[in-house]
C-alpha positions in Angstrom: 0.0 0.0 0.0 1.2 3.5 -0.9 -0.5 6.5 0.8 -0.3 10.1 -0.3 -1.9 13.0 1.6 -2.2 16.7 0.7 -2.1 19.6 3.1 -0.9 22.8 1.6 1.3 21.7 -1.3 -0.2 20.2 -4.5 -0.5 16.5 -5.0 -1.5 14.6 -8.1 -2.1 10.9 -8.7 -1.2 9.7 -12.1 -3.3 6.7 -13.3 -1.4 4.6 -15.8 -1.8 1.0 -17.1 -1.2 -1.1 -14.0 0.8 1.7 -12.4 0.2 4.7 -10.3 2.4 7.8 -9.8 2.3 10.4 -7.1 3.8 13.9 -8.0 3.2 17.6 -7.3 3.1 18.6 -11.0 1.5 17.1 -14.1 4.7 17.6 -16.0 6.4 14.9 -13.9 3.9 12.2 -14.9 2.9 13.1 -18.5 5.7 10.8 -19.8 3.9 7.8 -18.3 0.2 8.7 -18.4 -2.2 11.6 -19.3 -4.8 10.6 -16.8 -4.7 12.2 -13.3 -6.6 12.7 -10.1 -6.1 16.1 -8.5 -6.3 15.9 -4.7 -7.8 18.8 -2.7 -6.4 20.1 0.6 -6.9 17.7 3.5 -7.5 14.7 1.2 -5.6 11.5 0.8 -5.3 8.6 -1.6 -4.5 5.0 -0.8 -3.0 2.9 -3.6 -3.0 -0.9 -3.5 -2.7 -3.7 -6.1 -6.5 -3.5 -6.4 -6.7 0.2 -7.3 -6.9 3.5 -5.5 -9.3 4.9 -2.9 -9.7 8.6 -2.0 -10.9 10.0 1.3 -10.5 13.0 3.6 -7.9 13.0 6.3 -10.9 12.5 8.7 -11.5 9.1 6.9 -14.6 10.2 5.0 -14.7 8.7 1.5 -14.7 11.2 -1.4 -15.2 10.5 -5.1 -12.7 12.2 -7.4 -13.0 12.7 -11.1 -10.3 11.3 -13.4 -9.0 14.3 -15.4 -7.1 14.4 -18.7 -3.8 16.3 -18.6 -4.1 19.0 -21.2 -0.6 18.9 -22.6 1.6 16.3 -24.2 5.2 15.1 -23.6 6.3 16.8 -26.8 5.3 20.2 -25.3 7.8 19.8 -22.4 10.7 18.6 -24.5 13.4 21.1 -25.7 12.6 20.6 -29.5 16.1 21.7 -30.5 16.4 24.7 -28.1 19.3 24.8 -25.6 17.0 25.7 -22.8 13.3 25.6 -21.9 13.4 29.4 -21.2 14.5 30.2 -24.7 12.0 27.8 -26.2 9.2 29.4 -24.1 10.3 32.9 -25.1 10.1 31.9 -28.8 6.7 30.1 -28.2 5.0 33.4 -27.2 3.5 34.2 -30.6 1.9 30.8 -30.9 1.0 30.7 -27.2 -0.8 34.1 -27.4 -2.6 33.1 -30.5 -3.9 30.0 -28.6 -4.7 32.1 -25.5 -6.8 34.5 -27.6 -8.2 31.9 -30.0 -12.0 31.7 -29.9 -12.1 34.5 -27.4 -11.8 37.5 -29.8 -15.0 38.1 -31.8 -13.7 40.7 -34.3 -16.9 40.7 -36.3 -19.1 41.9 -33.4 -16.3 43.7 -31.5 -16.6 41.6 -28.4 -14.5 39.4 -26.1 -16.0 36.0 -25.3 -14.7 34.5 -22.1 -16.7 31.4 -21.3 -15.0 30.8 -18.0 -16.6 33.9 -16.4 -19.9 33.9 -18.4 -22.0 33.2 -15.3 -20.4 36.0 -13.4 -20.2 38.7 -16.1 -23.0 40.8 -14.5 -21.2 40.9 -11.1 -17.9 41.7 -12.8 -19.4 44.4 -15.0 -21.2 46.0 -12.1 -18.3 45.8 -9.7 -17.5 48.9 -7.7 -13.9 48.0 -6.9 -11.4 45.5 -8.2 -8.5 44.0 -6.3 -5.8 42.1 -8.2 -3.6 39.8 -6.0 -0.5 37.9 -7.1 3.2 37.3 -6.4 6.4 37.8 -8.4 6.0 38.0 -12.2 2.2 37.6 -11.9 2.2 40.7 -9.6 3.8 42.7 -12.4 1.2 41.5 -14.8 -1.4 42.5 -12.3 0.0 46.0 -12.1 -0.5 46.4 -15.8 -4.0 45.0 -15.2 -4.6 47.8 -12.7 -3.7 50.4 -15.3 -5.9 48.6 -17.9 -9.0 48.5 -15.8 -8.8 52.1 -14.7 -8.1 53.4 -18.2 -10.6 51.3 -20.2 -13.3 50.6 -17.7 -12.9 53.6 -15.3 -13.1 51.4 -12.2 -11.1 51.9 -9.0 -8.5 49.1 -8.9 -5.7 48.2 -6.6 -2.9 45.6 -6.8 -1.9 43.7 -3.7 1.0 41.3 -3.0 -0.8 38.1 -2.0 1.8 37.6 0.7 0.7 40.9 2.3 -3.0 40.7 1.5 -3.5 37.6 3.6 -2.0 39.1 6.7 -3.7 42.5 6.5 -7.2 43.4 7.3 -8.3 44.2 3.7 -11.4 46.3 3.1 -13.8 44.1 1.1 -17.1 45.9 0.6 -20.2 45.0 -1.4 -19.4 45.1 -5.1 -15.7 44.1 -4.7 -14.3 41.6 -7.1 -10.9 40.0 -6.4 -8.8 38.6 -9.3 -6.1 36.2 -8.4 -3.3 35.7 -10.9 -0.9 32.7 -10.9 0.8 30.6 -13.6 0.8 27.4 -11.5 -2.4 27.9 -9.7 -0.7 26.5 -6.6 1.1 29.6 -5.2 0.5 29.3 -1.5 0.3 33.0 -0.7 -2.1 33.6 -3.6 -4.3 30.7 -2.6 -4.5 32.0 0.9 -5.5 35.4 -0.4 -8.3 33.8 -2.4 -9.6 32.1 0.7 -9.4 35.3 2.7 -11.3 37.2 0.0 -14.0 34.5 -0.2 -14.4 34.6 3.6 -15.1 38.3 3.4 -17.7 37.9 0.8 -15.9 39.0 -2.4 -16.6 37.4 -5.8 -13.2 35.9 -6.7 -12.0 35.2 -10.2 -8.8 33.3 -11.2 -6.4 33.8 -14.0 -4.2 30.6 -14.1 -2.4 28.4 -16.6 -2.6 25.0 -14.9 -6.0 23.3 -15.4 -7.4 21.7 -12.3 -5.0 23.6 -10.0 -5.9 24.7 -6.5 -6.7 28.3 -7.3 -8.7 27.3 -10.4 -10.9 25.1 -8.1 -11.1 27.6 -5.2 -12.2 30.6 -7.2 -15.8 31.3 -8.2 -14.9 31.5 -11.9 -11.9 32.2 -14.0 -9.9 32.2 -17.3 -7.3 29.7 -18.2 -4.2 31.0 -20.1 -3.9 27.9 -22.3 -0.3 28.5 -23.2 0.9 24.9 -22.4 3.4 23.9 -19.8 6.0 26.4 -18.7 9.0 24.5 -17.5 11.6 27.3 -17.1 11.5 28.7 -13.6 11.6 32.3 -14.9 8.1 32.9 -16.3 7.9 34.3 -19.8 5.1 33.1 -22.0 2.7 32.9 -19.0 3.5 36.6 -18.3 2.5 37.8 -21.8 -0.6 35.5 -21.7 -1.6 37.0 -18.3 -1.3 40.5 -20.0 -3.4 39.3 -22.9 -6.2 37.9 -20.6 -6.2 41.1 -18.5 -6.4 43.1 -21.7 -9.3 41.1 -22.9 -11.1 41.4 -19.5 -10.5 45.2 -19.4 -11.7 45.7 -23.0 -14.9 43.7 -22.5 -15.6 45.4 -19.1 -15.0 48.8 -20.7 -17.3 47.9 -23.6 -20.0 46.9 -21.2 -19.6 50.0 -19.0 -18.7 53.0 -21.1 -16.6 52.3 -24.2 -18.1 52.7 -27.7 -18.3 49.6 -29.8 -16.0 51.2 -32.4 -13.3 51.9 -29.7 -13.6 48.3 -28.4 -13.3 47.0 -31.9 -10.2 49.0 -32.5 -8.5 47.6 -29.4 -9.6 44.1 -30.3 -8.1 44.4 -33.8 -4.8 45.7 -32.3 -4.7 42.9 -29.8 -5.0 40.3 -32.6 -1.9 41.7 -34.2 0.3 41.3 -31.1 1.6 37.7 -31.9 3.0 38.7 -35.3 4.7 41.8 -33.7 6.3 39.6 -31.1 7.7 37.4 -33.9 9.4 40.4 -35.4 11.0 41.3 -32.0 12.3 37.7 -31.7 14.3 38.2 -34.9 16.5 40.5 -33.0 17.7 37.8 -30.5 21.3 37.8 -31.8 21.5 41.6 -31.6 20.2 41.5 -28.0 22.8 38.9 -27.2 25.5 41.4 -28.4 24.0 44.0 -26.0 24.1 41.5 -23.1 27.7 40.5 -23.9 28.8 44.2 -23.8 27.3 44.7 -20.3 27.5 41.4 -18.3 30.6 42.6 -16.4 28.5 45.2 -14.6 26.8 43.9 -11.4 24.3 46.8 -11.0 21.6 47.7 -13.5 18.6 50.0 -13.6 15.4 49.4 -15.5 13.2 52.5 -16.0 9.8 53.0 -17.6 6.7 55.2 -17.3 3.0 54.5 -17.4 2.1 51.1 -18.7 5.7 50.3 -19.1 6.6 50.9 -15.4 5.6 47.3 -14.4 7.6 46.1 -17.4 10.7 47.8 -15.9 10.0 45.8 -12.7 9.7 42.6 -14.7 12.9 43.2 -16.7 14.8 43.8 -13.4 13.3 40.6 -11.9 14.3 38.5 -14.9 17.9 39.7 -14.8 18.1 39.1 -11.1 16.6 35.6 -11.0 18.6 33.9 -13.7 21.9 35.9 -14.2 22.3 36.9 -10.5 23.0 40.5 -11.5 21.6 43.0 -9.0 18.9 45.1 -10.8 16.3 47.6 -9.8 13.1 48.5 -11.6 11.6 51.9 -11.1 9.2 54.4 -12.5 11.6 56.6 -14.4 10.6 59.8 -12.6 11.4 58.2 -9.2 15.0 57.8 -10.2 15.9 61.4 -9.1 14.3 60.8 -5.7 17.2 58.8 -4.5 18.4 56.0 -6.9 20.2 58.5 -9.2 22.9 58.5 -6.5 23.8 54.9 -7.6 24.7 55.9 -11.2 28.4 55.8 -12.0 30.4 55.5 -15.2 29.2 52.6 -17.3 26.3 51.6 -15.2 23.7 50.0 -17.5 20.3 51.8 -17.5 17.6 50.2 -19.6 14.9 52.6 -20.6 11.5 51.6 -22.1 10.9 54.7 -24.2 8.2 53.8 -26.6 5.8 56.3 -28.3 3.2 57.6 -25.9 2.0 60.5 -23.8 5.1 60.4 -21.5 7.7 60.2 -24.3 9.1 63.7 -23.7 9.4 63.1 -20.0 11.3 59.9 -20.3 13.7 61.6 -22.8 14.5 64.0 -20.0 15.2 61.1 -17.7 17.6 59.6 -20.3 19.5 62.9 -20.4 19.8 62.9 -16.6 21.4 59.4 -16.6 23.6 60.1 -19.6 25.0 63.2 -18.0 26.1 61.2 -15.0 27.9 58.6 -17.0 25.3 55.8 -17.2 25.2 53.5 -20.2 21.9 53.9 -22.0 20.1 50.9 -23.4 16.8 51.9 -25.0 13.7 49.9 -26.0 11.9 52.2 -28.4 9.4 52.3 -31.2 10.5 51.3 -34.7 11.4 54.4 -36.8 12.3 56.6 -33.8 15.6 57.9 -35.2 15.9 60.8 -32.8 16.2 58.6 -29.7 19.1 56.7 -31.2 21.3 59.8 -30.8 20.8 59.5 -27.0 21.3 55.7 -26.7 24.4 53.6 -26.5 22.4 50.6 -27.6 19.0 50.5 -29.2 16.3 47.8 -29.5 13.3 48.5 -31.7 9.8 47.2 -31.3 6.7 47.6 -33.5 4.3 50.3 -32.8 1.2 49.5 -30.8 -1.4 51.3 -28.6 0.0 52.3 -25.2 -2.2 49.9 -23.3 -0.9 46.9 -25.3 2.8 47.8 -25.4 3.8 45.8 -22.3 3.3 42.5 -24.3 5.9 43.8 -26.7 8.4 45.7 -24.6 8.9 42.8 -22.2 10.2 40.5 -24.9 13.6 42.2 -25.4 14.0 42.3 -21.7 13.4 38.5 -21.4 16.0 37.9 -24.2 18.4 40.3 -22.5 18.2 38.4 -19.2 18.4 35.0 -20.9 21.5 35.9 -22.9 23.2 37.5 -19.9 22.7 34.4 -17.8 24.0 32.0 -20.5 27.0 34.2 -21.1 27.8 34.2 -17.4 27.6 30.4 -17.4 24.4 29.9 -15.4 21.6 27.3 -15.7 18.7 29.5 -16.8 16.1 26.8 -16.3 17.1 26.0 -12.7 18.4 29.2 -11.1 19.7 28.8 -7.6 17.4 29.0 -4.6 14.3 29.2 -6.7 11.4 26.8 -7.5 8.9 27.0 -10.3 5.9 27.0 -8.0 6.2 28.6 -4.5 3.9 26.2 -2.6 5.1 27.0 0.9 5.3 30.3 2.9 
């Protein structure tokens, strides 16, 4: 007899032909079987030669459904790439197309999200939104905050799930909480979901892993459908989270105050994002050269404004977690409120300076860093010849509406971090001290 019990961390029973496998992630068992039983908290399974039996830890029998794992072994193999992270960066155009497939109704100018269909009225009439997440998902949620406030004109706040669960959050009537997590197993985010539910909020989930704990604990939600993400540093899940949050904000805006024509315009632009990412990926070798020229520096700044401020945070996080280079992400204007003291000769400063309402302001920030000897690396809009004069190194991205730019501007930063880590000799798929899913406090 083999017994597995779940309390806190995830547990899956793989059901094969005359064999059973216990694991914490479906990726560990898909080589052997695509059939699985997902245990809930405080449940156990007893496996014997006669089969398996599920019950609660209090010895009450429970019936569990046998689920089909939604991805194949081929999807978690390297397929010619040297690392899973690079493969997943290059999968983003296809992953986003899959994520948005069947959800964009261009003919009628609508977004169709079946997973929240039964809660659309509550979502549309919400008086306040709270987005809660950790790490990379938190940065996606920050972009979501800007999206909901800009497109739907609804008060929105973003909370670290690890802080939300220990505060005394204000959850009033009409509050909708949106939990964002790639794995759907993040312990802090799951605890935040339970806290929000206890306080009476409608809770939606945005997760990638089908059948995960957060997917089951929330009232409704939207799956990313980008396939397994094996690399510890999240890439394609981040851009898919941005895509889902964009779709939610566009549809909420259309239902609340946005004209059909305006919604249709955003939907059309959203559908073009995968092809634009493909064009950015063609610059991978050029970005590798930029990384090679700067990997001897152990302190970097990432600076952006508006919708690209969370992207600056994400770029800094990527560089930190796989290359072990210290990096700080900031709103560009905050630099002169202290961090400008860090700048010395040759310190890399990565500016996201795409076309938008704050372009002139960020040009001023670039001048400030340049005057103090910083090395300027700029991510800017294609055709912007004037900014090249102020940059030591330049990465061009296709033009897009400001609200959709983060899905593009983050891609060069993912490649920059990847190449820096490889050039420094690190294992990008298994960075030290990190786990793919943080299932403990």
